[in-house]
C-alpha positions as CSV (number, residue, x, y, z in Angstrom):
1,M,-20.6,-23.2,-8.7
2,K,-22.1,-22.6,-12.1
3,L,-25.8,-23.2,-12.6
4,K,-26.7,-24.1,-16.2
5,E,-30.5,-24.5,-16.3
6,K,-32.3,-21.4,-17.6
7,C,-34.5,-21.0,-14.5
8,F,-31.3,-20.5,-12.4
9,K,-29.9,-17.6,-14.5
10,G,-29.6,-14.5,-12.2
11,M,-30.9,-16.4,-9.2
12,S,-27.8,-16.5,-7.0
13,G,-27.4,-13.9,-4.2
14,A,-29.3,-12.2,-1.5
15,Y,-33.1,-12.0,-1.3
16,A,-35.3,-10.0,1.1
17,A,-38.2,-12.0,2.6
18,M,-40.3,-8.9,2.0
19,F,-42.5,-7.4,4.8
20,T,-46.0,-6.9,3.6
21,P,-46.5,-3.2,4.3
22,I,-49.8,-2.2,5.9
23,D,-51.2,1.3,5.9
24,A,-53.2,3.1,8.6
25,K,-56.5,1.7,7.3
26,N,-55.1,-1.9,7.6
27,R,-54.8,-2.3,3.8
28,V,-51.8,-3.4,1.8
29,N,-49.6,-0.3,1.2
30,E,-48.7,-0.6,-2.4
31,E,-46.5,2.5,-2.5
32,A,-44.3,1.1,0.2
33,I,-43.7,-2.0,-1.9
34,D,-42.3,0.2,-4.6
35,Q,-40.0,1.8,-1.9
36,M,-38.8,-1.6,-0.6
37,V,-38.0,-2.8,-4.1
38,E,-36.0,0.3,-5.0
39,F,-34.2,0.3,-1.7
40,G,-33.3,-3.4,-2.0
41,L,-32.1,-3.2,-5.6
42,A,-30.1,-0.1,-4.9
43,N,-28.2,-2.0,-2.3
44,G,-27.5,-5.2,-4.2
45,L,-30.3,-7.6,-3.7
46,A,-30.9,-10.2,-6.3
47,G,-34.7,-10.3,-5.6
48,F,-37.5,-10.7,-3.2
49,Y,-39.4,-13.6,-1.5
50,L,-43.0,-12.4,-1.4
51,T,-45.8,-13.2,1.1
52,G,-43.8,-15.7,3.1
53,S,-43.6,-16.0,6.8
54,T,-42.0,-12.6,7.2
55,G,-44.7,-11.3,4.8
56,G,-47.4,-12.5,7.1
57,W,-49.1,-14.8,4.7
58,F,-51.1,-16.4,7.5
59,L,-52.7,-12.9,8.2
60,M,-53.6,-12.2,4.6
61,T,-56.5,-12.9,2.2
62,P,-55.7,-14.6,-1.1
63,D,-56.6,-11.3,-2.9
64,E,-54.2,-9.4,-0.7
65,R,-51.4,-11.8,-1.6
66,K,-52.2,-11.3,-5.3
67,T,-52.1,-7.5,-4.8
68,V,-48.5,-7.8,-3.4
69,W,-47.4,-10.0,-6.3
70,K,-48.9,-7.6,-8.9
71,R,-47.3,-4.5,-7.3
72,A,-43.9,-6.2,-6.9
73,V,-43.9,-7.3,-10.5
74,K,-44.8,-3.8,-11.6
75,A,-42.1,-2.2,-9.3
76,A,-39.4,-4.7,-10.3
77,K,-39.8,-4.1,-14.0
78,G,-37.8,-7.3,-14.8
79,R,-34.7,-6.0,-12.9
80,C,-34.7,-8.8,-10.3
81,K,-36.1,-12.2,-9.5
82,L,-39.4,-12.6,-7.6
83,I,-40.4,-15.7,-5.6
84,A,-44.0,-15.9,-4.6
85,H,-44.8,-18.0,-1.5
86,V,-48.1,-19.7,-2.1
87,G,-48.3,-21.8,1.1
88,A,-51.7,-22.1,2.7
89,T,-53.6,-24.4,5.2
90,S,-55.5,-25.9,2.2
91,T,-53.6,-27.6,-0.6
92,D,-56.4,-26.5,-3.0
93,E,-55.9,-22.9,-2.0
94,S,-52.1,-23.2,-2.6
95,V,-52.8,-24.6,-6.0
96,A,-55.1,-21.7,-6.9
97,L,-52.6,-19.2,-5.6
98,A,-49.8,-20.9,-7.6
99,K,-51.8,-20.5,-10.8
100,A,-52.6,-16.9,-10.0
101,A,-48.9,-16.1,-9.2
102,A,-47.8,-17.6,-12.5
103,D,-50.4,-15.6,-14.4
104,I,-49.2,-12.4,-12.6
105,G,-45.6,-13.0,-13.8
106,V,-43.4,-14.0,-10.9
107,D,-40.3,-16.0,-11.6
108,W,-40.5,-18.8,-9.0
109,L,-43.1,-20.4,-6.7
110,S,-42.5,-21.6,-3.1
111,S,-44.5,-23.1,-0.3
112,V,-44.1,-24.3,3.3
113,A,-45.3,-27.8,4.1
114,P,-48.9,-28.1,5.1
115,P,-49.2,-26.2,8.5
116,V,-51.3,-27.3,11.5
117,F,-52.6,-30.6,10.2
118,C,-51.2,-33.4,8.0
119,T,-47.7,-32.5,8.7
120,N,-46.0,-35.9,8.1
121,F,-43.7,-36.6,5.1
122,N,-46.4,-38.2,2.9
123,C,-48.8,-35.3,3.3
124,T,-46.0,-32.8,2.6
125,F,-44.9,-34.8,-0.5
126,E,-48.5,-34.8,-1.9
127,H,-48.9,-31.1,-1.1
128,Y,-45.7,-30.2,-3.0
129,K,-46.6,-32.5,-5.8
130,K,-50.0,-30.9,-6.4
131,V,-48.7,-27.3,-6.0
132,S,-45.5,-27.7,-8.0
133,E,-47.3,-29.4,-10.9
134,A,-50.0,-26.7,-11.0
135,T,-47.8,-24.5,-13.3
136,D,-44.7,-24.7,-15.4
137,L,-42.7,-22.4,-13.0
138,P,-39.8,-23.7,-11.0
139,F,-40.7,-24.5,-7.4
140,M,-38.8,-23.9,-4.2
141,A,-39.5,-26.1,-1.2
142,Y,-39.4,-24.2,2.1
143,S,-38.0,-26.1,5.0
144,I,-38.5,-24.3,8.3
145,G,-38.5,-25.8,11.8
146,A,-38.2,-29.3,10.5
147,N,-35.3,-31.8,10.5
148,L,-33.6,-32.3,7.2
149,V,-33.3,-36.0,6.5
150,P,-31.3,-36.6,3.3
151,E,-32.4,-40.1,2.5
152,R,-36.0,-39.1,2.9
153,D,-36.2,-35.6,1.6
154,I,-34.4,-36.3,-1.6
155,R,-37.8,-37.6,-2.8
156,F,-39.1,-34.0,-3.0
157,F,-36.7,-33.4,-5.8
158,D,-38.0,-36.2,-7.9
159,L,-41.0,-33.9,-8.6
160,K,-40.6,-32.3,-12.0
161,N,-40.7,-28.6,-11.1
162,V,-39.0,-28.8,-7.6
163,K,-35.7,-27.2,-8.4
164,G,-34.7,-25.5,-5.2
165,I,-35.0,-25.1,-1.4
166,K,-35.1,-22.4,1.1
167,Y,-33.5,-24.1,4.1
168,T,-34.2,-22.2,7.4
169,G,-32.2,-24.6,9.6
170,A,-28.7,-25.1,10.9
171,D,-27.9,-28.8,10.2
172,Y,-25.5,-27.9,7.5
173,Y,-24.0,-31.4,7.5
174,A,-27.4,-32.8,6.5
175,A,-27.8,-30.1,3.9
176,Q,-24.4,-30.9,2.4
177,T,-25.2,-34.6,2.4
178,L,-28.5,-34.1,0.6
179,K,-27.0,-31.6,-1.9
180,R,-24.2,-34.1,-2.8
181,E,-26.8,-36.8,-3.4
182,L,-28.8,-34.5,-5.6
183,D,-25.9,-33.3,-7.7
184,A,-25.6,-36.8,-9.1
185,R,-29.1,-36.8,-10.5
186,K,-30.5,-33.2,-10.7
187,E,-29.4,-29.6,-10.8
188,T,-30.9,-27.5,-7.9
189,I,-30.4,-24.2,-6.2
190,W,-30.3,-23.7,-2.4
191,F,-30.8,-20.7,-0.3
192,A,-30.0,-20.3,3.4
193,G,-32.7,-19.0,5.6
194,R,-30.9,-18.1,8.9
195,D,-29.8,-14.5,8.6
196,E,-27.3,-14.8,11.4
197,Q,-25.6,-17.8,9.8
198,L,-25.6,-16.9,6.2
199,L,-21.8,-16.9,6.0
200,C,-21.6,-20.3,7.7
201,A,-23.9,-21.7,5.0
202,L,-22.0,-20.1,2.1
203,A,-18.7,-21.6,3.4
204,L,-20.0,-25.0,2.3
205,D,-18.6,-25.2,-1.2
206,G,-21.2,-25.9,-3.8
207,V,-24.2,-26.1,-1.5
208,F,-25.8,-22.7,-1.1
209,S,-26.1,-20.1,-3.8
210,G,-27.4,-17.3,-1.5
211,G,-29.7,-16.4,1.3
212,I,-33.3,-15.3,1.9
213,G,-34.2,-13.5,5.2
214,T,-36.0,-10.8,7.1
215,T,-33.1,-8.6,8.1
216,Y,-32.3,-8.2,4.4
217,N,-35.2,-5.7,4.3
218,M,-33.4,-3.3,6.7
219,I,-29.7,-3.8,5.8
220,P,-29.8,-5.3,2.2
221,K,-26.2,-4.2,1.5
222,H,-24.8,-6.3,4.3
223,F,-26.3,-9.5,2.9
224,A,-25.5,-8.7,-0.7
225,K,-21.9,-8.1,0.3
226,I,-21.7,-11.3,2.3
227,C,-22.9,-13.2,-0.8
228,E,-20.6,-11.3,-3.1
229,L,-17.5,-11.7,-1.0
230,A,-18.1,-15.4,-0.3
231,A,-18.4,-16.0,-4.0
232,E,-14.9,-14.5,-4.3
233,N,-13.6,-16.7,-1.4
234,D,-13.0,-13.5,0.7
235,F,-14.5,-14.9,3.9
236,K,-12.4,-12.6,6.1
237,S,-14.0,-9.5,4.6
238,A,-17.4,-11.2,4.5
239,A,-17.2,-12.0,8.2
240,K,-17.1,-8.3,9.1
241,W,-20.3,-7.7,7.3
242,Q,-21.9,-10.7,9.0
243,D,-20.7,-9.5,12.4
244,E,-22.4,-6.1,11.8
245,A,-25.6,-7.8,10.5
246,N,-25.8,-10.0,13.6
247,Q,-25.9,-7.0,15.8
248,V,-29.1,-6.0,14.0
249,V,-30.4,-9.5,14.1
250,R,-29.9,-9.7,17.8
251,L,-32.2,-6.7,18.4
252,M,-34.7,-7.8,15.8
253,I,-35.4,-11.2,17.4
254,E,-35.4,-10.2,21.1
255,S,-39.2,-9.8,21.3
256,D,-41.8,-12.3,20.1
257,N,-43.9,-9.3,19.0
258,W,-43.0,-9.1,15.3
259,S,-44.2,-5.5,15.1
260,Y,-40.8,-4.5,16.5
261,R,-39.2,-6.0,13.3
262,K,-41.3,-3.9,11.0
263,A,-40.7,-0.8,13.1
264,M,-37.0,-1.0,12.2
265,M,-37.9,0.0,8.6
266,K,-38.7,3.5,9.8
267,L,-34.9,4.0,10.3
268,V,-34.4,3.5,6.5
269,G,-37.2,5.9,5.8
270,I,-39.9,3.3,4.8
271,D,-43.0,2.9,7.0
272,V,-44.4,-0.6,6.6
273,G,-46.8,-0.4,9.5
274,P,-47.2,-3.0,12.2
275,Y,-48.1,-6.7,11.9
276,R,-51.7,-7.5,12.2
277,R,-53.2,-9.2,15.2
278,P,-52.5,-11.3,17.1
279,F,-49.3,-9.3,17.0
280,E,-49.6,-6.1,19.0
281,K,-49.1,-2.6,17.6
282,L,-46.3,-0.8,19.4
283,T,-47.1,2.2,21.6
284,P,-45.3,5.4,20.6
285,S,-43.1,5.1,23.7
286,Q,-42.2,1.5,22.9
287,E,-41.3,2.4,19.3
288,R,-39.2,5.4,20.3
289,S,-37.3,3.5,22.9
290,F,-36.6,0.5,20.6
291,L,-35.6,2.6,17.6
292,R,-33.2,4.6,19.7
293,R,-31.4,1.4,20.6
294,V,-31.3,0.3,16.9
295,A,-30.1,3.7,15.7
296,A,-27.3,3.6,18.3
297,L,-25.8,0.7,16.4
298,G,-25.0,3.1,13.6
299,I,-25.7,0.4,11.0
300,L,-29.0,1.1,9.4
301,R,-29.0,3.8,6.6
302,R,-31.8,5.7,5.1
303,A,-33.1,4.8,1.6
């Protein structure tokens, strides 16, 4: 699948939904952002999805999100693509964040649908309309936890700057149906958001151009290889990388305390701290026990 629009150039591939690193004083750890960017790029990532759900946007101030974007732009030095998630409870706040991210120099914008309140289609459409039209940057819808309804959701792509979607779902039949309908009227780019099913998504010819996920932080090479091999139609080799990746995914998601996920980064030599409350910081014994199990897989490698 060849993408012609200028905004799609260099976009295909694997993207880490970057953790927002927090230091011992509960501040954004900017040096750790540098480390994550270097580690990801050295292992084949095409870019980073910043301050999304994995990045804990719902636990951050607007100024902290801007700090992450500025540092990521500085660290990337134009070597990769940066997607800034600007979703917020308030559409006005999302619009303000979108303008700030564009000024900072990211490549794409993205947003979840309005959380908590006004979650129906019309509210989401108006939210995306206002946020996507706030700048000239391409905009990526973020579908998570909602059903994909092709005959309904195709309307999102009528909006001028909506040119892609991060689809964190598993209804690939609906995804394929919508993409086919879209191809007749507009060029778009799609990214799969379920780490454990990346290869399944990429097996749909002409639908997904890559993936965005949490586990890409810890084992970026695995997801970069899955994308690379799938593009070469070598699905047998790609399946081996997916199988290994899924062993890591299984441990990563076994607890609903997301601090376990961030702890895994210590095994690659990058300390990104815990998640903020209401997630609980791990005790030393909890962390040691968990990291022993992860290390026993023999899959994670130090940066």
